[in-house]
C-alpha positions, 0 to 999 in steps of 0.5 A: 383035310389038310386045308381044314387044318391049314386054315387054323394056322392062318387064323381062319378057323372053319366056323360054319357048315352050310349045306345047299340042296341044289337039286331041290332048288332046281339047279341042275347037275350041269349048272351046279359048279357055276351056282356054287361059284356064284354063291361063294362070290356073293358071300365073299363080297358081302362079308368083305364089304361088311367086315373088311375081312376075308372068308375061307372055305372048302366045299364038296358036292354029293348026289344022294339018292334021297336028297339029290344033288347038294353041296357041303360048304365049310366056311370061315366067317370073320369074328363079328360077322352075323350070319344072314340066312335070309340073305343067303336064301335071296341069293339062292333064289337069284342064282336058281331063278326060282322062289326059295324052297323050304329046306334048301339050306341047312346051316350049323355052327362048327363046335356049336358057337361062333367062337367055339374055336376060342372058348373050347378049342378041344371040343371045337377040334373034335367037332371040326374033325367030325364035320370034315370026315363027314364032308369027305366021306365020298372018297375012295375006299383006299384013301378012306382007309389010309385016312382012318375015316369012320364013314366012307360012302359013295356019293353018286356020279356028278358032272364037273368038279366035285370039291374045291377051296378058296384061293386064299389057302396057300401053304409056302407059296403052294396051293393045297388041294381040298 
């Protein structure tokens, strides 16, 4: 939650919510963190090459009874960058070594438009709070109550890291945790 607020102060508002159903694509729980890292590296390098700008991101893994292992990624994409869903599908195919399965990727704009944070900041902040609350719903009940989260729900057991953020999120020379 702190990271989502912080990126606003450094001019990198989170503009896109990307969900990747890793298990659907055949990526095991044991390989999930490596796959997420590879996807984010491909995206970071592509955006840097296309725009000369940096992305920022926060991610959280879950394992649901219905959709299995998946990751939610909240992204800052620089102004002018055009989302390329088919490119992301090809990356997922490359990472998993399998043909893309329909429904593996779901993506939405936070606030409804790429410039929601500029065009309607109040609505954007409400949408951002909602999506961040959704992504952190797997927190422990004590932390969820302290943070006044409306939704707290166990998100299953996972192997490895559950959440992370891009390294370019620094606050007074200290790294913040997602």
